[in-house]
C-alpha positions as CSV (number, residue, x, y, z in Angstrom):
1,M,0.1,-0.2,0.1
2,K,1.0,3.4,-0.7
3,I,0.7,4.4,3.0
4,Y,3.9,2.6,3.9
5,K,6.2,5.2,1.7
6,K,4.1,8.0,2.7
7,M,4.3,7.5,6.6
8,N,7.9,6.4,7.0
9,H,9.4,10.0,5.9
10,F,7.3,11.8,8.7
11,L,7.9,9.0,11.6
12,M,11.8,9.3,10.8
13,L,11.5,13.1,11.3
14,F,9.6,12.4,14.5
15,L,12.4,10.2,15.7
16,I,14.7,13.0,15.0
17,V,13.0,15.5,16.8
18,F,11.9,13.1,19.8
19,L,15.8,12.2,20.3
20,C,16.5,16.1,20.2
21,I,14.0,16.5,22.8
22,V,15.5,13.7,24.9
23,G,19.0,15.4,24.5
24,T,18.1,18.3,26.1
25,G,17.0,17.0,28.9
26,G,-8.9,11.6,21.0
27,S,-9.0,11.3,24.7
28,I,-6.8,8.9,26.3
29,V,-8.0,5.3,26.8
30,L,-6.5,3.8,30.0
31,A,-7.1,0.1,30.0
32,A,-9.5,-0.7,33.0
33,A,-7.7,-3.6,34.2
34,S,-4.4,-2.2,34.6
35,V,-2.1,-5.1,36.0
36,T,1.4,-5.2,36.1
37,I,3.0,-8.6,36.6
38,V,6.1,-9.2,38.8
39,N,7.5,-12.7,38.6
40,M,9.3,-14.4,41.5
41,T,12.2,-16.4,39.7
42,S,14.3,-19.3,40.6
43,Q,17.1,-16.7,40.6
44,D,15.8,-15.6,44.1
45,Q,14.9,-12.2,42.2
46,F,11.7,-10.2,41.6
47,S,11.2,-9.5,37.7
48,L,10.1,-6.5,37.2
49,Q,12.7,-5.4,40.1
50,Q,11.6,-1.7,40.1
51,T,8.0,-1.1,39.1
52,N,6.3,2.1,38.0
53,V,2.4,2.2,38.4
54,I,-0.4,4.5,38.5
55,A,-2.8,4.9,41.6
56,G,-5.5,2.4,41.7
57,A,-3.5,-0.1,39.6
58,T,-3.1,-4.0,40.7
59,V,0.2,-5.4,41.0
60,Q,0.3,-9.2,40.8
61,W,3.3,-11.3,41.9
62,V,3.5,-14.8,40.4
63,N,5.6,-17.5,41.9
64,L,7.9,-19.2,39.2
65,D,10.1,-20.9,41.5
66,S,9.9,-24.2,43.3
67,D,10.9,-22.5,46.6
68,A,8.3,-20.3,48.4
69,H,8.7,-16.5,48.3
70,T,6.9,-13.5,49.8
71,A,6.5,-9.9,48.8
72,T,7.0,-8.3,52.3
73,T,6.6,-4.5,52.7
74,D,9.9,-2.9,54.0
75,T,8.9,-1.5,58.1
76,T,11.5,1.1,57.2
77,N,9.1,2.5,54.3
78,L,8.4,6.7,54.5
79,V,4.8,5.5,53.7
80,S,2.5,2.9,55.3
81,G,0.1,0.4,53.3
82,G,2.5,-1.2,51.1
83,P,2.1,-5.1,49.7
84,D,2.4,-7.8,52.3
85,S,1.4,-11.4,50.9
86,D,2.3,-12.8,54.4
87,V,-1.5,-12.0,55.5
88,L,-2.9,-14.4,53.1
89,F,0.2,-16.7,52.8
90,P,1.9,-16.9,55.8
91,K,4.4,-19.6,54.8
92,G,4.9,-17.9,51.4
93,L,3.7,-18.2,47.9
94,K,4.2,-21.8,46.5
95,H,5.2,-22.5,43.0
96,G,2.2,-21.2,40.8
97,Q,0.3,-19.2,43.5
98,T,-0.1,-15.7,43.0
99,Y,-0.8,-12.5,45.1
100,E,-2.3,-9.3,44.1
101,W,-2.2,-6.2,45.6
102,V,-4.0,-2.6,44.5
103,V,-2.1,0.7,44.9
104,P,-4.1,3.0,47.0
105,V,-6.0,5.4,44.6
106,T,-5.0,8.4,46.7
107,A,-1.3,7.7,46.2
108,A,0.7,10.9,45.0
109,P,2.8,10.5,42.2
110,G,6.4,9.7,43.3
111,T,5.3,7.7,46.5
112,T,7.6,4.5,46.5
113,W,7.2,1.3,48.6
114,Y,10.1,-0.7,49.1
115,Y,9.7,-4.6,49.6
116,H,11.5,-7.7,50.1
117,C,11.3,-11.6,50.3
118,R,11.8,-12.3,53.9
119,F,13.1,-15.6,53.0
120,H,15.8,-14.5,50.4
121,G,16.2,-10.7,50.9
122,S,16.2,-8.0,53.8
123,S,14.4,-4.6,54.1
124,G,16.4,-1.5,53.1
125,N,16.4,2.0,54.8
126,G,13.1,3.0,53.5
127,R,15.2,5.1,50.6
128,S,16.3,2.6,48.6
129,L,16.0,-1.2,47.7
130,G,17.1,-3.9,50.4
131,S,19.6,-6.6,50.0
132,G,19.1,-9.8,48.1
133,M,15.6,-10.5,46.7
134,A,14.2,-7.0,47.0
135,G,11.9,-4.6,44.8
136,S,10.1,-1.5,44.8
137,I,6.7,0.0,43.2
138,T,6.6,3.8,42.5
139,V,3.6,5.7,41.8
140,I,3.9,7.9,38.6
141,N,0.9,10.1,36.6
142,A,-0.6,8.3,34.0
143,A,0.8,9.4,30.3
144,L,-1.6,10.8,28.3
145,P,-1.0,10.0,24.8
146,D,-2.7,12.1,22.0
147,I,-3.4,11.7,18.2
148,K,-5.4,14.0,15.9
149,A,-6.2,13.6,12.5
150,N,-6.8,16.9,10.7
151,G,-7.0,18.6,13.9
152,Q,-9.9,16.3,15.4
153,D,-9.9,13.5,17.7
154,G,-12.4,11.9,14.9
155,P,-14.0,10.0,13.7
156,I,-13.7,11.8,10.3
157,T,-14.6,11.4,6.8
158,V,-12.6,12.4,3.8
159,S,-12.4,11.6,0.3
160,S,-9.8,9.6,-1.2
161,N,-7.9,12.7,-2.8
162,S,-8.0,14.8,0.3
163,P,-5.3,15.2,2.4
164,I,-5.0,14.3,5.9
165,S,-2.9,15.3,8.8
166,V,-2.2,13.0,11.6
167,T,-0.4,14.3,14.8
168,I,0.9,12.8,17.9
169,G,1.6,14.2,21.0
170,L,2.5,13.0,24.8
171,T,1.7,14.7,28.2
172,G,1.5,13.9,31.6
173,V,4.7,12.4,32.1
174,N,6.1,13.4,35.8
175,Q,9.1,11.1,35.7
176,A,10.8,11.9,32.4
177,G,13.5,9.1,31.6
178,T,11.0,6.2,32.4
179,L,11.9,3.3,30.0
180,A,8.9,2.4,27.9
181,D,7.7,0.7,25.0
182,W,6.1,3.0,22.3
183,W,3.6,2.1,19.9
184,I,2.4,3.5,16.4
185,V,-0.2,1.2,15.0
186,A,-2.8,1.4,12.2
187,S,-5.7,-0.4,11.3
188,T,-6.1,-0.6,7.6
189,P,-8.4,-2.5,5.0
190,L,-5.3,-5.0,4.8
191,G,-5.1,-5.6,8.7
192,F,-2.7,-4.1,11.3
193,I,0.5,-2.5,10.4
194,S,3.1,-1.0,12.9
195,W,6.3,1.1,12.6
196,G,9.0,-0.1,14.4
197,Y,12.4,1.6,14.3
198,P,14.5,1.4,12.2
199,A,12.9,-1.2,9.8
200,G,9.7,1.0,9.3
201,W,6.1,-0.2,8.3
202,T,5.5,-3.8,8.6
203,T,2.6,-6.0,9.3
204,G,1.3,-7.3,12.6
205,L,1.8,-5.4,16.0
206,I,5.4,-4.4,17.0
207,S,6.5,-2.0,19.2
208,T,7.9,1.4,17.4
209,F,10.9,1.4,20.0
210,Q,12.0,1.2,23.7
211,I,12.9,4.5,24.8
212,Q,12.5,7.0,27.5
213,L,9.2,8.8,28.1
214,V,9.2,12.5,28.0
215,N,6.5,15.2,27.2
216,F,6.4,16.8,23.7
217,L,3.9,18.8,22.2
218,P,2.0,17.5,18.9
219,I,4.1,16.6,15.7
220,E,2.9,15.7,12.4
221,M,3.7,12.1,11.8
222,F,1.5,11.6,8.5
223,N,0.4,14.1,5.6
224,G,-0.9,12.5,2.6
225,S,-4.3,10.9,1.1
226,L,-5.3,7.3,1.9
227,P,-6.9,4.7,-0.6
228,V,-10.8,4.0,0.2
229,G,-11.4,2.4,3.3
230,N,-11.7,2.4,7.1
231,Y,-8.6,3.3,9.1
232,T,-7.5,3.7,12.9
233,F,-4.2,5.0,13.8
234,F,-3.3,4.6,17.4
235,F,-0.3,5.9,19.7
236,G,0.5,4.4,22.8
237,V,3.0,3.8,25.7
238,D,3.4,1.0,28.3
239,T,5.8,1.0,31.0
240,T,6.8,-2.4,31.1
241,P,9.7,-2.1,28.8
242,D,9.8,-5.6,27.1
243,N,9.2,-5.1,23.3
244,A,5.7,-6.6,24.1
245,L,2.2,-5.2,24.4
246,N,1.6,-5.0,28.1
247,Q,-0.1,-3.2,31.2
248,P,-0.3,-0.7,32.2
249,L,-1.0,0.4,28.6
250,Y,-2.1,4.3,27.8
251,Y,-3.2,4.8,24.5
252,D,-5.3,7.2,22.1
253,F,-6.9,6.6,18.5
254,V,-8.4,8.2,15.8
255,Q,-10.6,6.6,13.2
256,I,-10.4,7.7,9.6
257,H,-13.1,6.9,6.8
258,V,-11.9,7.3,3.3
259,E,-14.8,7.4,0.6
């Protein structure tokens, strides 16, 4: 499709501008079931070790090891109310068991709970990770991706010879530098395509790149016409940086009907 060549130039320009921003220092659709998974591994580690979440999100620990593990809040934390799997699993989580903890909805961005496995780790000083099997949970603001077509949140209807301008922007990032997976995806009459750096557009769902979050004003990522059909452009970020589509996922989309 012609859309491939038309959009590559604008996305390369976007990446150059974005990297310059980092070097110097629609409406959001937030998945309702925001769950972040932390695995307890056979290496006596939490993976993810340092987890960023929004207030009200759920953190789920899964024991993948044959040994028992816990998620025990450090008693030295500066704030109370952290995770404590000992309440439900006083002997620790056995292989395959899970424990869930909901981040308080009133938690302010920047709030951090440190925790450890009481069998394979120890508490820190309330300001840093403890030793051995230890982890942390930090509250961040919800990132607010924005994508528009011809300056509108959509849906819009245009003719096949009419120009279309698609812009993306990101606000609400209170912790610039947080690593995240970025996603630029389009649903087209031929299926899903994704733009990944440096390969460009390809079929299926792949991440654009894995780089730091940063606020930026809207920048044009496409300007041209499209063949007849229905299109949906997505722009999103997820703060589980593993090049897979995960929660928590923050995204926006705009629908375009070309006739």
